[in-house]
PDB file of N, CA, C and O in Angstrom:
ATOM      1  N   MET A   1     -22.909   4.998  67.848  1.00  0.00           N
ATOM      2  CA  MET A   1     -22.343   4.237  66.753  1.00  0.00           C
ATOM      3  C   MET A   1     -23.367   4.039  65.617  1.00  0.00           C
ATOM      4  O   MET A   1     -22.994   3.905  64.452  1.00  0.00           O
ATOM      5  N   VAL A   2     -24.640   4.023  65.971  1.00  0.00           N
ATOM      6  CA  VAL A   2     -25.668   3.879  64.945  1.00  0.00           C
ATOM      7  C   VAL A   2     -25.639   5.098  64.010  1.00  0.00           C
ATOM      8  O   VAL A   2     -25.815   4.967  62.799  1.00  0.00           O
ATOM      9  N   THR A   3     -25.417   6.257  64.581  1.00  0.00           N
ATOM     10  CA  THR A   3     -25.343   7.472  63.767  1.00  0.00           C
ATOM     11  C   THR A   3     -24.189   7.398  62.771  1.00  0.00           C
ATOM     12  O   THR A   3     -24.331   7.776  61.609  1.00  0.00           O
ATOM     13  N   VAL A   4     -23.049   6.906  63.242  1.00  0.00           N
ATOM     14  CA  VAL A   4     -21.887   6.753  62.368  1.00  0.00           C
ATOM     15  C   VAL A   4     -22.163   5.712  61.279  1.00  0.00           C
ATOM     16  O   VAL A   4     -21.756   5.888  60.131  1.00  0.00           O
ATOM     17  N   PHE A   5     -22.848   4.639  61.638  1.00  0.00           N
ATOM     18  CA  PHE A   5     -23.176   3.610  60.665  1.00  0.00           C
ATOM     19  C   PHE A   5     -24.135   4.157  59.607  1.00  0.00           C
ATOM     20  O   PHE A   5     -23.937   3.911  58.417  1.00  0.00           O
ATOM     21  N   LEU A   6     -25.161   4.888  60.015  1.00  0.00           N
ATOM     22  CA  LEU A   6     -26.083   5.473  59.053  1.00  0.00           C
ATOM     23  C   LEU A   6     -25.379   6.509  58.168  1.00  0.00           C
ATOM     24  O   LEU A   6     -25.657   6.600  56.972  1.00  0.00           O
ATOM     25  N   TRP A   7     -24.492   7.269  58.745  1.00  0.00           N
ATOM     26  CA  TRP A   7     -23.713   8.216  57.951  1.00  0.00           C
ATOM     27  C   TRP A   7     -22.868   7.490  56.918  1.00  0.00           C
ATOM     28  O   TRP A   7     -22.778   7.923  55.769  1.00  0.00           O
ATOM     29  N   SER A   8     -22.247   6.384  57.324  1.00  0.00           N
ATOM     30  CA  SER A   8     -21.407   5.632  56.371  1.00  0.00           C
ATOM     31  C   SER A   8     -22.244   5.067  55.224  1.00  0.00           C
ATOM     32  O   SER A   8     -21.756   4.971  54.097  1.00  0.00           O
ATOM     33  N   ILE A   9     -23.489   4.694  55.493  1.00  0.00           N
ATOM     34  CA  ILE A   9     -24.364   4.235  54.414  1.00  0.00           C
ATOM     35  C   ILE A   9     -24.634   5.379  53.440  1.00  0.00           C
ATOM     36  O   ILE A   9     -24.665   5.176  52.226  1.00  0.00           O
ATOM     37  N   SER A  10     -24.827   6.567  53.973  1.00  0.00           N
ATOM     38  CA  SER A  10     -25.121   7.728  53.091  1.00  0.00           C
ATOM     39  C   SER A  10     -23.925   8.093  52.227  1.00  0.00           C
ATOM     40  O   SER A  10     -24.105   8.693  51.167  1.00  0.00           O
ATOM     41  N   THR A  11     -22.705   7.751  52.645  1.00  0.00           N
ATOM     42  CA  THR A  11     -21.533   8.053  51.828  1.00  0.00           C
ATOM     43  C   THR A  11     -21.390   7.103  50.654  1.00  0.00           C
ATOM     44  O   THR A  11     -20.819   7.465  49.625  1.00  0.00           O
ATOM     45  N   GLY A  12     -21.906   5.887  50.803  1.00  0.00           N
ATOM     46  CA  GLY A  12     -21.802   4.899  49.735  1.00  0.00           C
ATOM     47  C   GLY A  12     -20.471   4.166  49.695  1.00  0.00           C
ATOM     48  O   GLY A  12     -20.226   3.367  48.791  1.00  0.00           O
ATOM     49  N   ASN A  13     -19.621   4.431  50.657  1.00  0.00           N
ATOM     50  CA  ASN A  13     -18.305   3.770  50.719  1.00  0.00           C
ATOM     51  C   ASN A  13     -18.487   2.385  51.342  1.00  0.00           C
ATOM     52  O   ASN A  13     -18.760   2.262  52.536  1.00  0.00           O
ATOM     53  N   VAL A  14     -18.334   1.357  50.526  1.00  0.00           N
ATOM     54  CA  VAL A  14     -18.586  -0.019  50.979  1.00  0.00           C
ATOM     55  C   VAL A  14     -17.640  -0.438  52.097  1.00  0.00           C
ATOM     56  O   VAL A  14     -18.062  -1.106  53.042  1.00  0.00           O
ATOM     57  N   ALA A  15     -16.385  -0.062  52.006  1.00  0.00           N
ATOM     58  CA  ALA A  15     -15.423  -0.427  53.037  1.00  0.00           C
ATOM     59  C   ALA A  15     -15.780   0.211  54.384  1.00  0.00           C
ATOM     60  O   ALA A  15     -15.685  -0.434  55.429  1.00  0.00           O
ATOM     61  N   LEU A  16     -16.187   1.470  54.349  1.00  0.00           N
ATOM     62  CA  LEU A  16     -16.581   2.162  55.568  1.00  0.00           C
ATOM     63  C   LEU A  16     -17.848   1.565  56.153  1.00  0.00           C
ATOM     64  O   LEU A  16     -17.969   1.431  57.371  1.00  0.00           O
ATOM     65  N   ILE A  17     -18.796   1.205  55.291  1.00  0.00           N
ATOM     66  CA  ILE A  17     -20.016   0.553  55.768  1.00  0.00           C
ATOM     67  C   ILE A  17     -19.692  -0.775  56.423  1.00  0.00           C
ATOM     68  O   ILE A  17     -20.269  -1.103  57.460  1.00  0.00           O
ATOM     69  N   LEU A  18     -18.787  -1.543  55.848  1.00  0.00           N
ATOM     70  CA  LEU A  18     -18.397  -2.821  56.407  1.00  0.00           C
ATOM     71  C   LEU A  18     -17.720  -2.653  57.760  1.00  0.00           C
ATOM     72  O   LEU A  18     -18.038  -3.369  58.710  1.00  0.00           O
ATOM     73  N   ILE A  19     -16.799  -1.719  57.849  1.00  0.00           N
ATOM     74  CA  ILE A  19     -16.075  -1.501  59.120  1.00  0.00           C
ATOM     75  C   ILE A  19     -17.026  -1.038  60.219  1.00  0.00           C
ATOM     76  O   ILE A  19     -16.997  -1.567  61.331  1.00  0.00           O
ATOM     77  N   THR A  20     -17.867  -0.050  59.911  1.00  0.00           N
ATOM     78  CA  THR A  20     -18.779   0.430  60.951  1.00  0.00           C
ATOM     79  C   THR A  20     -19.830  -0.617  61.308  1.00  0.00           C
ATOM     80  O   THR A  20     -20.248  -0.699  62.463  1.00  0.00           O
ATOM     81  N   GLY A  21     -20.256  -1.410  60.345  1.00  0.00           N
ATOM     82  CA  GLY A  21     -21.191  -2.499  60.638  1.00  0.00           C
ATOM     83  C   GLY A  21     -20.593  -3.537  61.548  1.00  0.00           C
ATOM     84  O   GLY A  21     -21.255  -4.016  62.469  1.00  0.00           O
ATOM     85  N   ILE A  22     -19.341  -3.892  61.303  1.00  0.00           N
ATOM     86  CA  ILE A  22     -18.653  -4.859  62.160  1.00  0.00           C
ATOM     87  C   ILE A  22     -18.468  -4.287  63.570  1.00  0.00           C
ATOM     88  O   ILE A  22     -18.676  -4.990  64.559  1.00  0.00           O
ATOM     89  N   LEU A  23     -18.079  -3.023  63.658  1.00  0.00           N
ATOM     90  CA  LEU A  23     -17.917  -2.395  64.967  1.00  0.00           C
ATOM     91  C   LEU A  23     -19.245  -2.345  65.728  1.00  0.00           C
ATOM     92  O   LEU A  23     -19.297  -2.633  66.924  1.00  0.00           O
ATOM     93  N   LEU A  24     -20.307  -1.981  65.025  1.00  0.00           N
ATOM     94  CA  LEU A  24     -21.606  -1.839  65.668  1.00  0.00           C
ATOM     95  C   LEU A  24     -22.139  -3.206  66.111  1.00  0.00           C
ATOM     96  O   LEU A  24     -22.502  -3.369  67.276  1.00  0.00           O
ATOM     97  N   ALA A  25     -22.192  -4.165  65.230  1.00  0.00           N
ATOM     98  CA  ALA A  25     -22.781  -5.468  65.560  1.00  0.00           C
ATOM     99  C   ALA A  25     -21.832  -6.353  66.363  1.00  0.00           C
ATOM    100  O   ALA A  25     -22.268  -7.109  67.232  1.00  0.00           O
ATOM    101  N   GLY A  26     -20.562  -6.262  66.080  1.00  0.00           N
ATOM    102  CA  GLY A  26     -19.616  -7.178  66.718  1.00  0.00           C
ATOM    103  C   GLY A  26     -19.080  -6.717  68.045  1.00  0.00           C
ATOM    104  O   GLY A  26     -18.685  -7.541  68.870  1.00  0.00           O
ATOM    105  N   ILE A  27     -19.056  -5.433  68.272  1.00  0.00           N
ATOM    106  CA  ILE A  27     -18.461  -4.932  69.523  1.00  0.00           C
ATOM    107  C   ILE A  27     -19.480  -4.168  70.347  1.00  0.00           C
ATOM    108  O   ILE A  27     -19.756  -4.541  71.487  1.00  0.00           O
ATOM    109  N   ILE A  28     -20.035  -3.117  69.798  1.00  0.00           N
ATOM    110  CA  ILE A  28     -20.926  -2.238  70.561  1.00  0.00           C
ATOM    111  C   ILE A  28     -22.159  -2.995  71.022  1.00  0.00           C
ATOM    112  O   ILE A  28     -22.539  -2.896  72.188  1.00  0.00           O
ATOM    113  N   TYR A  29     -22.796  -3.754  70.125  1.00  0.00           N
ATOM    114  CA  TYR A  29     -24.007  -4.500  70.500  1.00  0.00           C
ATOM    115  C   TYR A  29     -23.689  -5.664  71.441  1.00  0.00           C
ATOM    116  O   TYR A  29     -24.534  -6.064  72.241  1.00  0.00           O
ATOM    117  N   SER A  30     -22.493  -6.198  71.349  1.00  0.00           N
ATOM    118  CA  SER A  30     -22.117  -7.347  72.188  1.00  0.00           C
ATOM    119  C   SER A  30     -21.874  -6.977  73.641  1.00  0.00           C
ATOM    120  O   SER A  30     -22.021  -7.820  74.526  1.00  0.00           O
ATOM    121  N   MET A  31     -21.509  -5.745  73.897  1.00  0.00           N
ATOM    122  CA  MET A  31     -21.227  -5.346  75.273  1.00  0.00           C
ATOM    123  C   MET A  31     -22.414  -5.480  76.198  1.00  0.00           C
ATOM    124  O   MET A  31     -22.258  -6.104  77.248  1.00  0.00           O
ATOM    125  N   PRO A  32     -23.599  -4.945  75.898  1.00  0.00           N
ATOM    126  CA  PRO A  32     -24.726  -5.169  76.800  1.00  0.00           C
ATOM    127  C   PRO A  32     -25.183  -6.620  76.827  1.00  0.00           C
ATOM    128  O   PRO A  32     -25.690  -7.088  77.847  1.00  0.00           O
ATOM    129  N   ASN A  33     -25.013  -7.340  75.718  1.00  0.00           N
ATOM    130  CA  ASN A  33     -25.391  -8.753  75.715  1.00  0.00           C
ATOM    131  C   ASN A  33     -24.516  -9.598  76.624  1.00  0.00           C
ATOM    132  O   ASN A  33     -24.920 -10.687  77.030  1.00  0.00           O
ATOM    133  N   ALA A  34     -23.339  -9.121  76.946  1.00  0.00           N
ATOM    134  CA  ALA A  34     -22.480  -9.848  77.872  1.00  0.00           C
ATOM    135  C   ALA A  34     -22.884  -9.592  79.320  1.00  0.00           C
ATOM    136  O   ALA A  34     -22.555 -10.387  80.201  1.00  0.00           O
ATOM    137  N   CYS A  35     -23.590  -8.495  79.576  1.00  0.00           N
ATOM    138  CA  CYS A  35     -23.888  -8.117  80.954  1.00  0.00           C
ATOM    139  C   CYS A  35     -25.318  -8.445  81.406  1.00  0.00           C
ATOM    140  O   CYS A  35     -25.534  -8.753  82.578  1.00  0.00           O
ATOM    141  N   TRP A  36     -26.291  -8.382  80.498  1.00  0.00           N
ATOM    142  CA  TRP A  36     -27.686  -8.484  80.954  1.00  0.00           C
ATOM    143  C   TRP A  36     -28.036  -9.825  81.581  1.00  0.00           C
ATOM    144  O   TRP A  36     -28.814  -9.823  82.535  1.00  0.00           O
ATOM    145  N   PRO A  37     -27.530 -10.977  81.127  1.00  0.00           N
ATOM    146  CA  PRO A  37     -27.952 -12.208  81.799  1.00  0.00           C
ATOM    147  C   PRO A  37     -27.579 -12.281  83.276  1.00  0.00           C
ATOM    148  O   PRO A  37     -28.374 -12.730  84.101  1.00  0.00           O
ATOM    149  N   SER A  38     -26.382 -11.845  83.603  1.00  0.00           N
ATOM    150  CA  SER A  38     -26.003 -11.891  85.009  1.00  0.00           C
ATOM    151  C   SER A  38     -26.725 -10.829  85.822  1.00  0.00           C
ATOM    152  O   SER A  38     -27.024 -11.048  86.996  1.00  0.00           O
ATOM    153  N   THR A  39     -27.009  -9.682  85.214  1.00  0.00           N
ATOM    154  CA  THR A  39     -27.750  -8.625  85.916  1.00  0.00           C
ATOM    155  C   THR A  39     -29.178  -9.067  86.188  1.00  0.00           C
ATOM    156  O   THR A  39     -29.675  -8.892  87.300  1.00  0.00           O
ATOM    157  N   TYR A  40     -29.846  -9.637  85.193  1.00  0.00           N
ATOM    158  CA  TYR A  40     -31.223 -10.116  85.392  1.00  0.00           C
ATOM    159  C   TYR A  40     -31.281 -11.225  86.408  1.00  0.00           C
ATOM    160  O   TYR A  40     -32.224 -11.295  87.197  1.00  0.00           O
ATOM    161  N   ALA A  41     -30.289 -12.098  86.406  1.00  0.00           N
ATOM    162  CA  ALA A  41     -30.302 -13.226  87.353  1.00  0.00           C
ATOM    163  C   ALA A  41     -30.255 -12.743  88.794  1.00  0.00           C
ATOM    164  O   ALA A  41     -30.793 -13.403  89.683  1.00  0.00           O
ATOM    165  N   GLU A  42     -29.628 -11.614  89.036  1.00  0.00           N
ATOM    166  CA  GLU A  42     -29.534 -11.076  90.394  1.00  0.00           C
ATOM    167  C   GLU A  42     -30.855 -10.502  90.893  1.00  0.00           C
ATOM    168  O   GLU A  42     -31.018 -10.290  92.094  1.00  0.00           O
ATOM    169  N   TYR A  43     -31.794 -10.249  89.996  1.00  0.00           N
ATOM    170  CA  TYR A  43     -33.081  -9.678  90.385  1.00  0.00           C
ATOM    171  C   TYR A  43     -33.996 -10.674  91.081  1.00  0.00           C
ATOM    172  O   TYR A  43     -34.905 -10.279  91.810  1.00  0.00           O
ATOM    173  N   PHE A  44     -33.763 -11.963  90.861  1.00  0.00           N
ATOM    174  CA  PHE A  44     -34.679 -12.986  91.331  1.00  0.00           C
ATOM    175  C   PHE A  44     -34.014 -13.945  92.301  1.00  0.00           C
ATOM    176  O   PHE A  44     -32.823 -14.222  92.159  1.00  0.00           O
ATOM    177  N   PRO A  45     -34.746 -14.464  93.290  1.00  0.00           N
ATOM    178  CA  PRO A  45     -34.176 -15.471  94.166  1.00  0.00           C
ATOM    179  C   PRO A  45     -33.960 -16.776  93.392  1.00  0.00           C
ATOM    180  O   PRO A  45     -34.563 -16.988  92.339  1.00  0.00           O
ATOM    181  N   THR A  46     -33.115 -17.627  93.911  1.00  0.00           N
ATOM    182  CA  THR A  46     -32.710 -18.841  93.201  1.00  0.00           C
ATOM    183  C   THR A  46     -33.908 -19.728  92.830  1.00  0.00           C
ATOM    184  O   THR A  46     -33.897 -20.345  91.765  1.00  0.00           O
ATOM    185  N   SER A  47     -34.909 -19.805  93.656  1.00  0.00           N
ATOM    186  CA  SER A  47     -36.026 -20.707  93.408  1.00  0.00           C
ATOM    187  C   SER A  47     -36.851 -20.333  92.189  1.00  0.00           C
ATOM    188  O   SER A  47     -37.472 -21.214  91.593  1.00  0.00           O
ATOM    189  N   VAL A  48     -36.887 -19.079  91.795  1.00  0.00           N
ATOM    190  CA  VAL A  48     -37.669 -18.640  90.649  1.00  0.00           C
ATOM    191  C   VAL A  48     -36.822 -17.946  89.588  1.00  0.00           C
ATOM    192  O   VAL A  48     -37.359 -17.272  88.709  1.00  0.00           O
ATOM    193  N   ARG A  49     -35.525 -18.104  89.662  1.00  0.00           N
ATOM    194  CA  ARG A  49     -34.642 -17.355  88.757  1.00  0.00           C
ATOM    195  C   ARG A  49     -34.868 -17.654  87.292  1.00  0.00           C
ATOM    196  O   ARG A  49     -34.934 -16.726  86.486  1.00  0.00           O
ATOM    197  N   LEU A  50     -34.986 -18.896  86.924  1.00  0.00           N
ATOM    198  CA  LEU A  50     -35.174 -19.255  85.519  1.00  0.00           C
ATOM    199  C   LEU A  50     -36.509 -18.730  84.986  1.00  0.00           C
ATOM    200  O   LEU A  50     -36.558 -18.121  83.917  1.00  0.00           O
ATOM    201  N   SER A  51     -37.570 -18.965  85.721  1.00  0.00           N
ATOM    202  CA  SER A  51     -38.888 -18.472  85.289  1.00  0.00           C
ATOM    203  C   SER A  51     -38.927 -16.948  85.267  1.00  0.00           C
ATOM    204  O   SER A  51     -39.455 -16.354  84.326  1.00  0.00           O
ATOM    205  N   GLY A  52     -38.386 -16.328  86.271  1.00  0.00           N
ATOM    206  CA  GLY A  52     -38.402 -14.871  86.324  1.00  0.00           C
ATOM    207  C   GLY A  52     -37.659 -14.259  85.161  1.00  0.00           C
ATOM    208  O   GLY A  52     -38.136 -13.298  84.558  1.00  0.00           O
ATOM    209  N   MET A  53     -36.508 -14.792  84.839  1.00  0.00           N
ATOM    210  CA  MET A  53     -35.742 -14.259  83.699  1.00  0.00           C
ATOM    211  C   MET A  53     -36.468 -14.550  82.386  1.00  0.00           C
ATOM    212  O   MET A  53     -36.556 -13.677  81.522  1.00  0.00           O
ATOM    213  N   ALA A  54     -36.980 -15.750  82.232  1.00  0.00           N
ATOM    214  CA  ALA A  54     -37.625 -16.133  80.977  1.00  0.00           C
ATOM    215  C   ALA A  54     -38.892 -15.303  80.721  1.00  0.00           C
ATOM    216  O   ALA A  54     -39.077 -14.761  79.632  1.00  0.00           O
ATOM    217  N   ILE A  55     -39.737 -15.216  81.710  1.00  0.00           N
ATOM    218  CA  ILE A  55     -40.983 -14.466  81.541  1.00  0.00           C
ATOM    219  C   ILE A  55     -40.701 -12.986  81.327  1.00  0.00           C
ATOM    220  O   ILE A  55     -41.283 -12.349  80.449  1.00  0.00           O
ATOM    221  N   GLY A  56     -39.811 -12.457  82.132  1.00  0.00           N
ATOM    222  CA  GLY A  56     -39.488 -11.020  82.018  1.00  0.00           C
ATOM    223  C   GLY A  56     -38.886 -10.656  80.680  1.00  0.00           C
ATOM    224  O   GLY A  56     -39.300  -9.673  80.066  1.00  0.00           O
ATOM    225  N   THR A  57     -37.920 -11.424  80.216  1.00  0.00           N
ATOM    226  CA  THR A  57     -37.288 -11.073  78.954  1.00  0.00           C
ATOM    227  C   THR A  57     -38.219 -11.328  77.773  1.00  0.00           C
ATOM    228  O   THR A  57     -38.213 -10.547  76.821  1.00  0.00           O
ATOM    229  N   GLN A  58     -39.012 -12.383  77.800  1.00  0.00           N
ATOM    230  CA  GLN A  58     -39.875 -12.665  76.665  1.00  0.00           C
ATOM    231  C   GLN A  58     -40.999 -11.634  76.522  1.00  0.00           C
ATOM    232  O   GLN A  58     -41.354 -11.259  75.404  1.00  0.00           O
ATOM    233  N   PHE A  59     -41.550 -11.182  77.627  1.00  0.00           N
ATOM    234  CA  PHE A  59     -42.536 -10.103  77.540  1.00  0.00           C
ATOM    235  C   PHE A  59     -41.890  -8.828  77.009  1.00  0.00           C
ATOM    236  O   PHE A  59     -42.483  -8.118  76.197  1.00  0.00           O
ATOM    237  N   GLY A  60     -40.692  -8.544  77.463  1.00  0.00           N
ATOM    238  CA  GLY A  60     -39.974  -7.374  76.955  1.00  0.00           C
ATOM    239  C   GLY A  60     -39.653  -7.479  75.469  1.00  0.00           C
ATOM    240  O   GLY A  60     -39.804  -6.506  74.730  1.00  0.00           O
ATOM    241  N   PHE A  61     -39.214  -8.651  75.030  1.00  0.00           N
ATOM    242  CA  PHE A  61     -38.903  -8.831  73.609  1.00  0.00           C
ATOM    243  C   PHE A  61     -40.178  -8.736  72.766  1.00  0.00           C
ATOM    244  O   PHE A  61     -40.158  -8.157  71.680  1.00  0.00           O
ATOM    245  N   ALA A  62     -41.281  -9.298  73.254  1.00  0.00           N
ATOM    246  CA  ALA A  62     -42.541  -9.239  72.521  1.00  0.00           C
ATOM    247  C   ALA A  62     -43.022  -7.797  72.405  1.00  0.00           C
ATOM    248  O   ALA A  62     -43.473  -7.384  71.337  1.00  0.00           O
ATOM    249  N   LEU A  63     -42.936  -7.042  73.464  1.00  0.00           N
ATOM    250  CA  LEU A  63     -43.352  -5.649  73.433  1.00  0.00           C
ATOM    251  C   LEU A  63     -42.457  -4.855  72.478  1.00  0.00           C
ATOM    252  O   LEU A  63     -42.944  -4.015  71.720  1.00  0.00           O
ATOM    253  N   ALA A  64     -41.167  -5.119  72.517  1.00  0.00           N
ATOM    254  CA  ALA A  64     -40.248  -4.412  71.600  1.00  0.00           C
ATOM    255  C   ALA A  64     -40.529  -4.790  70.163  1.00  0.00           C
ATOM    256  O   ALA A  64     -40.365  -3.963  69.266  1.00  0.00           O
ATOM    257  N   GLY A  65     -40.947  -6.017  69.925  1.00  0.00           N
ATOM    258  CA  GLY A  65     -41.263  -6.451  68.566  1.00  0.00           C
ATOM    259  C   GLY A  65     -42.482  -5.751  68.005  1.00  0.00           C
ATOM    260  O   GLY A  65     -42.560  -5.526  66.797  1.00  0.00           O
ATOM    261  N   PHE A  66     -43.433  -5.403  68.851  1.00  0.00           N
ATOM    262  CA  PHE A  66     -44.643  -4.722  68.399  1.00  0.00           C
ATOM    263  C   PHE A  66     -44.495  -3.204  68.398  1.00  0.00           C
ATOM    264  O   PHE A  66     -45.424  -2.502  68.000  1.00  0.00           O
ATOM    265  N   THR A  67     -43.379  -2.695  68.824  1.00  0.00           N
ATOM    266  CA  THR A  67     -43.192  -1.241  68.910  1.00  0.00           C
ATOM    267  C   THR A  67     -43.375  -0.541  67.568  1.00  0.00           C
ATOM    268  O   THR A  67     -44.012   0.511  67.542  1.00  0.00           O
ATOM    269  N   PRO A  68     -42.857  -1.057  66.450  1.00  0.00           N
ATOM    270  CA  PRO A  68     -43.098  -0.374  65.174  1.00  0.00           C
ATOM    271  C   PRO A  68     -44.575  -0.320  64.815  1.00  0.00           C
ATOM    272  O   PRO A  68     -45.046   0.691  64.293  1.00  0.00           O
ATOM    273  N   ALA A  69     -45.314  -1.395  65.087  1.00  0.00           N
ATOM    274  CA  ALA A  69     -46.746  -1.395  64.786  1.00  0.00           C
ATOM    275  C   ALA A  69     -47.487  -0.417  65.685  1.00  0.00           C
ATOM    276  O   ALA A  69     -48.402   0.272  65.235  1.00  0.00           O
ATOM    277  N   ILE A  70     -47.098  -0.355  66.949  1.00  0.00           N
ATOM    278  CA  ILE A  70     -47.741   0.586  67.884  1.00  0.00           C
ATOM    279  C   ILE A  70     -47.432   2.014  67.455  1.00  0.00           C
ATOM    280  O   ILE A  70     -48.314   2.873  67.472  1.00  0.00           O
ATOM    281  N   ALA A  71     -46.171   2.273  67.066  1.00  0.00           N
ATOM    282  CA  ALA A  71     -45.805   3.631  66.642  1.00  0.00           C
ATOM    283  C   ALA A  71     -46.506   4.005  65.347  1.00  0.00           C
ATOM    284  O   ALA A  71     -46.865   5.167  65.155  1.00  0.00           O
ATOM    285  N   GLY A  72     -46.706   3.050  64.463  1.00  0.00           N
ATOM    286  CA  GLY A  72     -47.399   3.324  63.198  1.00  0.00           C
ATOM    287  C   GLY A  72     -48.866   3.582  63.372  1.00  0.00           C
ATOM    288  O   GLY A  72     -49.479   4.318  62.599  1.00  0.00           O
ATOM    289  N   ALA A  73     -49.433   2.968  64.402  1.00  0.00           N
ATOM    290  CA  ALA A  73     -50.882   3.167  64.648  1.00  0.00           C
ATOM    291  C   ALA A  73     -51.103   4.547  65.241  1.00  0.00           C
ATOM    292  O   ALA A  73     -52.241   4.923  65.524  1.00  0.00           O
TER     293      ALA A  73
END
């Protein structure tokens, strides 16, 4: 869907950009966001579930945030 969205930007058609942007952000991106919390929760026992999810996701998000800087270096 990202490819279609980028293509729609290159066409300059505002309506197409709006529709593909809504599809990408509102539907396609929302699907994994609906599944990952329950999937991650199953990885950890109940006694450490909150800490395990919080530490794991925050390290992952921090690493993903630095990815452009790492790729640029």
